[in-house]
C-alpha positions as CSV (number, residue, x, y, z in Angstrom):
1,X,-22.1,40.7,0.6
2,X,-20.2,37.6,1.6
3,X,-16.6,37.3,0.5
4,X,-16.1,34.9,-2.3
5,X,-14.0,31.8,-1.5
6,X,-12.4,32.0,-4.9
7,X,-10.7,35.3,-3.9
8,X,-9.2,33.7,-0.8
9,X,-5.4,33.7,-1.0
10,X,-3.2,31.0,0.6
11,X,0.4,32.0,1.0
12,X,3.2,29.6,0.4
13,X,4.8,30.3,3.8
14,X,1.6,29.2,5.4
15,X,1.7,25.9,3.5
16,X,5.3,25.4,4.3
17,X,4.8,26.1,7.9
18,X,2.1,23.3,8.0
19,X,4.4,20.8,6.4
20,X,7.2,21.6,8.9
21,X,4.8,21.3,11.9
22,X,3.7,17.9,10.5
23,X,7.3,16.7,10.5
24,X,8.0,18.1,14.0
25,X,4.9,16.4,15.3
26,X,5.8,13.0,13.8
27,X,9.3,13.4,15.2
28,X,8.0,14.2,18.7
29,X,5.4,11.5,18.7
30,X,8.0,8.8,17.9
31,X,10.5,10.1,20.5
32,X,7.8,10.2,23.2
33,X,6.7,6.7,22.2
34,X,10.1,5.3,22.7
35,X,9.7,5.9,26.4
36,X,6.4,4.1,26.5
37,X,6.8,1.0,24.3
38,X,9.3,-1.8,24.6
39,X,9.4,-2.9,20.9
40,X,9.9,-0.9,17.7
41,X,9.1,-2.6,14.4
42,X,9.9,-1.5,10.8
43,X,7.4,-2.8,8.4
44,X,7.1,-2.6,4.6
45,X,3.8,-2.1,2.7
46,X,2.9,-3.7,-0.6
47,X,0.2,-2.0,-2.6
48,X,-0.5,0.7,-0.2
49,X,-4.2,1.4,0.7
50,X,-5.1,3.9,3.4
51,X,-8.3,2.0,4.0
52,X,-6.6,-1.2,4.9
53,X,-3.9,0.7,6.9
54,X,-6.8,2.1,9.1
55,X,-7.8,-1.5,9.8
56,X,-4.2,-2.2,11.1
57,X,-4.4,0.9,13.2
58,X,-7.8,-0.2,14.7
59,X,-6.5,-3.6,15.5
60,X,-3.4,-2.2,17.2
61,X,-5.1,0.7,18.9
62,X,-3.1,0.0,22.2
63,X,0.1,0.6,20.2
64,X,1.3,3.4,17.9
65,X,1.6,3.0,14.2
66,X,3.5,5.7,12.3
67,X,3.6,6.0,8.5
68,X,5.2,9.2,7.3
69,X,8.3,10.7,5.9
70,X,11.0,8.1,6.2
71,X,13.7,10.7,6.8
72,X,11.8,12.1,9.7
73,X,11.2,8.7,11.3
74,X,14.8,7.6,10.9
75,X,16.0,10.8,12.4
76,X,13.6,10.3,15.4
77,X,15.2,6.9,16.1
78,X,18.6,8.3,15.7
79,X,20.8,8.1,12.7
80,X,24.1,7.7,14.7
81,X,25.1,6.4,18.1
82,X,25.3,10.0,19.2
83,X,21.8,10.8,18.1
84,X,19.9,7.6,19.2
85,X,17.6,7.7,22.2
86,X,18.4,4.2,23.3
87,X,21.1,1.7,22.6
88,X,21.3,0.4,19.0
89,X,18.3,2.2,17.8
90,X,20.5,3.7,15.0
91,X,20.9,0.2,13.6
92,X,17.1,0.0,13.3
93,X,17.0,3.5,11.5
94,X,19.0,2.0,8.7
95,X,16.0,-0.1,7.7
96,X,13.7,3.0,7.5
97,X,13.7,3.6,3.7
98,X,11.3,3.1,1.0
99,X,7.6,2.4,1.6
100,X,8.0,1.6,5.3
101,X,6.4,2.5,8.6
102,X,7.0,2.1,12.3
103,X,5.0,0.1,14.8
104,X,5.7,0.9,18.6
105,X,4.2,-1.7,20.8
106,X,4.4,-3.6,24.1
107,X,3.2,-6.9,22.4
108,X,5.6,-9.8,22.2
109,X,7.2,-10.4,18.8
110,X,5.4,-13.8,18.3
111,X,2.1,-12.0,18.5
112,X,3.1,-9.3,16.0
113,X,4.5,-11.9,13.5
114,X,1.3,-14.0,13.8
115,X,-1.0,-11.1,13.1
116,X,0.9,-9.7,10.1
117,X,1.5,-13.1,8.6
118,X,-2.3,-13.5,8.3
119,X,-3.1,-10.0,7.3
120,X,-3.8,-9.8,3.6
121,X,-6.4,-7.7,1.9
122,X,-7.2,-7.9,-1.8
123,X,-8.1,-4.8,-4.0
124,X,-8.2,-3.7,-7.6
125,X,-4.7,-2.8,-9.1
126,X,-3.8,0.7,-10.1
127,X,-2.2,2.0,-13.3
128,X,1.6,1.6,-13.1
129,X,1.3,-1.6,-11.0
130,X,2.6,-5.0,-12.3
131,X,-0.1,-7.5,-13.2
132,X,0.0,-10.6,-11.0
133,X,-2.3,-12.5,-13.2
134,X,-3.1,-13.1,-16.9
135,X,-6.6,-12.2,-17.8
136,X,-8.6,-12.4,-21.0
137,X,-12.3,-12.0,-22.1
138,X,-13.6,-15.1,-23.8
139,X,-15.3,-14.9,-27.2
140,X,-19.0,-14.9,-27.3
141,X,-21.5,-13.3,-25.0
142,X,-19.6,-11.3,-22.4
143,X,-20.6,-12.1,-18.8
144,X,-20.1,-9.9,-15.8
145,X,-17.2,-12.1,-14.6
146,X,-15.8,-12.9,-18.1
147,X,-15.4,-16.6,-17.5
148,X,-14.0,-16.5,-14.0
149,X,-17.0,-18.3,-12.7
150,X,-19.3,-20.9,-14.5
151,X,-21.9,-19.2,-16.9
152,X,-24.8,-20.7,-15.1
153,X,-23.7,-18.8,-12.0
154,X,-23.1,-15.6,-13.9
155,X,-25.1,-13.0,-15.6
156,X,-24.6,-11.3,-19.0
157,X,-23.0,-7.9,-19.0
158,X,-25.5,-5.0,-19.3
159,X,-25.9,-4.0,-22.9
160,X,-25.4,-0.3,-21.7
161,X,-21.8,-1.0,-21.1
162,X,-21.1,-2.1,-24.8
163,X,-20.3,1.4,-25.9
164,X,-17.9,2.0,-23.0
165,X,-16.1,-1.3,-23.7
166,X,-15.8,-0.4,-27.4
167,X,-15.1,3.3,-27.5
168,X,-13.3,3.9,-24.2
169,X,-11.6,0.7,-23.3
170,X,-10.7,-0.6,-26.8
171,X,-12.5,-3.9,-26.7
172,X,-14.0,-4.8,-30.1
173,X,-17.5,-5.6,-28.9
174,X,-20.8,-5.5,-30.6
175,X,-24.5,-5.9,-29.7
176,X,-26.3,-9.0,-30.9
177,X,-29.9,-9.6,-29.8
178,X,-29.4,-7.2,-26.9
179,X,-26.3,-9.0,-25.6
180,X,-22.8,-7.7,-25.5
181,X,-20.7,-9.9,-27.9
182,X,-17.1,-10.5,-28.7
183,X,-16.0,-12.3,-31.9
184,X,-12.6,-13.4,-30.6
185,X,-10.8,-13.7,-27.1
186,X,-9.5,-10.4,-26.0
187,X,-6.4,-10.4,-23.9
188,X,-6.6,-7.7,-21.2
189,X,-3.2,-8.3,-19.7
190,X,-0.4,-10.8,-19.1
191,X,1.3,-11.5,-15.7
192,X,4.2,-9.2,-15.4
193,X,2.7,-6.4,-17.6
194,X,2.9,-2.9,-16.3
195,X,-0.8,-2.0,-16.2
196,X,-2.2,1.1,-17.9
197,X,-5.5,2.9,-17.0
198,X,-7.6,1.0,-19.5
199,X,-6.4,-2.3,-18.3
200,X,-7.1,-1.5,-14.6
201,X,-10.5,-0.3,-15.6
202,X,-11.2,-3.6,-17.3
203,X,-9.9,-5.6,-14.4
204,X,-12.2,-3.7,-12.0
205,X,-15.2,-4.0,-14.4
206,X,-14.9,-7.8,-14.3
207,X,-14.1,-8.1,-10.6
208,X,-10.5,-9.1,-10.8
209,X,-9.1,-7.9,-7.5
210,X,-5.4,-9.0,-8.0
211,X,-3.6,-6.5,-5.9
212,X,-2.7,-7.8,-2.4
213,X,-2.2,-5.4,0.4
214,X,0.4,-7.0,2.7
215,X,2.6,-5.9,5.5
216,X,6.1,-7.4,5.6
217,X,8.0,-7.1,8.8
218,X,11.5,-6.0,8.2
219,X,13.1,-5.7,11.6
220,X,12.5,-4.9,15.3
221,X,14.3,-3.4,18.2
222,X,13.8,-4.7,21.8
223,X,16.2,-4.9,24.8
224,X,18.9,-2.7,23.1
225,X,19.1,-5.2,20.2
226,X,18.0,-5.2,16.6
227,X,16.6,-8.4,15.1
228,X,16.1,-8.7,11.4
229,X,13.2,-10.5,10.0
230,X,14.0,-10.2,6.3
231,X,17.7,-10.4,5.3
232,X,19.0,-8.3,2.5
233,X,21.8,-5.9,1.4
234,X,21.6,-4.1,4.7
235,X,23.2,-7.2,6.4
236,X,26.6,-6.2,5.3
237,X,26.3,-3.0,7.4
238,X,25.6,-4.8,10.6
239,X,28.4,-4.4,13.1
240,X,29.8,-1.3,11.3
241,X,29.5,1.9,13.4
242,X,28.8,5.2,11.7
243,X,31.8,7.4,11.3
């Protein structure tokens, strides 16, 4: 009789070993890449989406893009002058914090900046994110885009969704002559609100893709020098060696 998968045991030590091996692999890949590529970029990601990051990897398949544990990536660059592989890489490591990744490439800075300045992808926001737009459902018959496009170009929302809107998403709808109807305007969110699960479901239902995936270039290393793209609090640390 085949052994049930439910009875299979996975030890914590095996899981921990896999995590350690993953860190070691990331560290090794970055170290090896430093001998191959002439430029090392630190980039910051807004509204992280793995699907869109795959697009970046595909477009830059002649380079190496790393997005993993920041402590491991910073350690691979070198946290101090004594640890760094090449001159002044430790200064770039100071920028490796938060939701950032590394791009190792032989492309010139102008080409990198041009690509990422134009790379923007829109997607639906997730719970916990801040609303970048205000959105309300107009009173009357509810259309699939809720007033975002002219009614003559839109179609009424299917009557089968009325119960979902009313009982699950808190929209006080009703059915009139087979149409989903709203007596008064319903405010889904205001710009600056921290969105909850119901709000994000409503935004997705009405096609409001208001979360932009963007890659912001922070700084890069080339020819033993670090060049900052975005200035910030880290500027004060420039010129100060680690003790």
